[in-house]
C-alpha positions as CSV (number, residue, x, y, z in Angstrom):
1,M,-11.7,-24.8,11.7
2,I,-15.4,-24.6,10.8
3,Q,-16.1,-22.0,7.9
4,S,-19.1,-20.0,8.0
5,T,-21.2,-19.6,5.1
6,D,-22.4,-16.2,5.6
7,N,-18.5,-15.3,5.3
8,P,-16.8,-18.5,3.8
9,L,-12.8,-18.5,3.2
10,V,-11.8,-17.2,-0.3
11,S,-8.6,-18.3,-1.7
12,A,-6.4,-15.4,-3.4
13,L,-3.6,-17.5,-5.3
14,V,-0.6,-15.3,-6.0
15,T,2.5,-17.5,-8.6
16,V,5.5,-15.3,-8.9
17,Y,8.6,-15.6,-10.9
18,N,10.7,-12.6,-11.2
19,R,7.8,-10.2,-10.3
20,E,9.6,-7.8,-7.8
21,K,8.4,-4.6,-9.0
22,Y,4.6,-5.7,-8.6
23,L,4.7,-8.1,-5.6
24,A,4.0,-5.9,-2.9
25,E,1.5,-3.6,-4.1
26,S,-0.5,-6.9,-5.5
27,L,-0.2,-8.2,-1.8
28,Q,-1.1,-5.4,-0.8
29,S,-4.1,-4.6,-2.3
30,I,-5.6,-8.3,-1.3
31,L,-5.1,-7.3,2.0
32,D,-6.9,-4.6,2.0
33,S,-10.0,-5.9,1.0
34,T,-12.5,-5.4,3.2
35,Y,-13.3,-8.9,3.4
36,I,-11.0,-10.5,5.3
37,N,-11.6,-14.0,6.1
38,I,-9.2,-14.7,3.2
39,E,-5.9,-16.6,2.5
40,V,-3.4,-15.6,0.1
41,V,-1.1,-18.4,-1.1
42,V,1.6,-16.8,-2.7
43,V,3.7,-19.7,-4.6
44,D,7.2,-18.7,-6.2
45,D,8.7,-21.1,-9.4
46,G,12.4,-19.9,-8.7
47,S,12.3,-16.2,-9.0
48,K,16.4,-15.1,-9.2
49,D,15.2,-11.5,-8.0
50,C,14.0,-10.5,-4.4
51,S,10.0,-11.6,-4.9
52,V,10.8,-14.1,-2.2
53,E,12.0,-11.8,0.5
54,I,9.5,-9.8,-0.2
55,A,6.3,-12.3,-0.2
56,N,8.4,-13.3,3.1
57,E,7.9,-10.1,4.5
58,F,4.1,-10.1,4.0
59,A,3.8,-13.4,5.6
60,A,5.5,-12.0,8.8
61,R,3.5,-9.2,9.0
62,D,0.0,-11.1,8.4
63,S,-0.7,-14.9,9.3
64,R,-3.3,-14.9,5.9
65,V,-0.1,-15.0,3.7
66,K,1.8,-18.3,2.8
67,V,4.5,-18.1,0.9
68,K,5.4,-21.8,-0.7
69,L,8.9,-22.2,-2.8
70,N,8.7,-24.8,-6.1
71,P,11.8,-27.0,-5.8
72,K,12.4,-26.4,-9.7
73,N,10.4,-24.4,-11.9
74,L,7.7,-25.6,-13.2
75,G,6.3,-23.1,-15.6
76,D,3.1,-20.8,-15.7
77,Y,0.0,-23.4,-15.6
78,P,1.4,-26.1,-13.5
79,N,2.6,-23.3,-11.1
80,R,-0.9,-22.4,-10.8
81,N,-2.2,-25.5,-10.8
82,R,0.3,-26.1,-7.3
83,A,-1.1,-22.7,-6.1
84,A,-4.9,-24.4,-6.3
85,E,-3.6,-27.6,-4.7
86,L,-1.9,-25.7,-1.5
87,A,-5.3,-23.4,-1.0
88,T,-7.7,-24.1,1.9
């Protein structure tokens, strides 16, 4: 995909670990932005709550949201690095 320099793709990285209380509001805020050429990369780090389900609901409604699950808990900074690796 060729990106215009007037409208470059922006990646919003959302790292998650047991954040069901805040996740929907955070994702909705990103998606409500007036800038539409975005991808939202959600990387779950082994949540035990409903974070993955919430993220998947957003991904089902909006193709700009991509959800990835770590096979094991990496911790805060490695999870951030993983999200950055997955960004386009």
